[in-house]
C-alpha positions as CSV (number, residue, x, y, z in Angstrom):
1,X,7.6,0.1,8.1
2,X,6.7,3.7,8.3
3,X,2.9,3.1,7.9
4,X,1.3,4.5,11.0
5,X,-1.4,1.8,10.9
6,X,1.2,-0.7,12.0
7,X,1.8,1.2,15.3
8,X,-1.2,-0.8,16.7
9,X,0.9,-4.0,16.5
10,X,4.4,-2.7,16.4
11,X,5.2,-3.6,20.0
12,X,3.0,-6.7,20.3
13,X,5.0,-10.0,20.4
14,X,4.3,-12.2,17.4
15,X,2.7,-15.0,19.4
16,X,0.4,-12.6,21.3
17,X,-0.9,-11.0,18.1
18,X,-4.7,-11.7,17.7
19,X,-7.0,-11.4,14.7
20,X,-8.6,-8.3,16.3
21,X,-5.1,-6.6,16.2
22,X,-4.9,-7.3,12.4
23,X,-8.4,-6.1,11.8
24,X,-7.7,-2.8,13.6
25,X,-4.5,-2.4,11.5
26,X,-6.4,-3.2,8.3
27,X,-9.2,-0.7,9.2
28,X,-6.7,2.1,9.9
29,X,-4.5,1.4,6.8
30,X,-4.7,1.4,3.1
31,X,-4.4,-1.2,0.3
32,X,-0.7,-1.3,0.8
33,X,-1.2,-2.0,4.5
34,X,-3.4,-5.0,3.6
35,X,-0.8,-6.4,1.1
36,X,2.1,-6.0,3.5
37,X,0.3,-7.4,6.5
38,X,-0.6,-10.5,4.4
39,X,3.1,-10.8,3.4
40,X,4.3,-10.5,7.0
41,X,1.7,-13.1,8.2
42,X,2.7,-15.5,5.4
43,X,6.4,-15.0,6.0
44,X,6.0,-15.6,9.8
45,X,4.1,-18.8,9.0
46,X,6.7,-20.0,6.5
47,X,9.5,-19.3,8.9
48,X,7.7,-21.3,11.6
49,X,7.4,-18.3,13.9
50,X,3.6,-18.8,14.1
51,X,1.9,-22.2,14.7
52,X,-1.2,-21.0,12.7
53,X,-2.4,-17.9,10.8
54,X,-3.3,-14.9,12.9
55,X,-6.2,-14.3,10.5
56,X,-7.5,-17.2,8.4
57,X,-7.4,-16.6,4.6
58,X,-11.2,-16.3,4.2
59,X,-11.4,-13.6,6.9
60,X,-9.0,-11.2,5.2
61,X,-10.8,-8.2,3.8
62,X,-10.8,-8.1,0.0
63,X,-8.2,-5.8,-1.5
64,X,-10.0,-3.0,-3.3
65,X,-7.9,-0.9,-5.6
66,X,-9.1,2.6,-6.6
67,X,-10.2,3.2,-10.1
68,X,-7.2,3.9,-12.4
69,X,-7.4,6.9,-14.7
70,X,-5.1,8.9,-17.0
71,X,-3.9,12.5,-16.4
72,X,-6.2,15.0,-18.0
73,X,-5.0,17.6,-20.4
74,X,-5.5,20.3,-17.8
75,X,-3.5,18.3,-15.1
76,X,-0.7,17.8,-17.6
77,X,-0.5,21.5,-18.4
78,X,-0.4,22.3,-14.7
79,X,2.5,19.8,-14.2
80,X,4.4,21.2,-17.1
81,X,3.8,24.8,-16.0
82,X,5.1,24.0,-12.5
83,X,8.2,22.2,-13.7
84,X,11.4,24.3,-13.3
85,X,13.7,21.9,-15.1
86,X,13.5,22.6,-18.9
87,X,14.8,19.2,-19.9
88,X,12.0,17.4,-18.0
89,X,9.5,19.8,-19.5
90,X,10.6,18.9,-23.0
91,X,10.5,15.1,-22.2
92,X,7.0,15.4,-20.8
93,X,5.9,17.3,-23.8
94,X,7.4,14.7,-26.1
95,X,5.7,11.9,-24.2
96,X,2.3,13.7,-24.2
97,X,2.5,14.0,-28.0
98,X,3.1,10.2,-28.3
99,X,-0.2,9.5,-26.4
């Protein structure tokens, strides 16, 4: 895991990990950090490495995704203008015409 937020718990033994550690990681990380930390916690529980959850389900912060949006016409033109590979430029142009 290359996420720097995990540096907080990287060297902490599993059984010594506390909910405060998880909350610090979650505060320093992103949505992906939240998702992967949940997966790690659930995996450790399923494998029997933890006798109980480090952070109970109801105490996990809610996952908040950013608003999704499409690429604007100006952004598309900037991408096409910066592209050096002519084949990719043509593919992107073809896709933009499809909508």
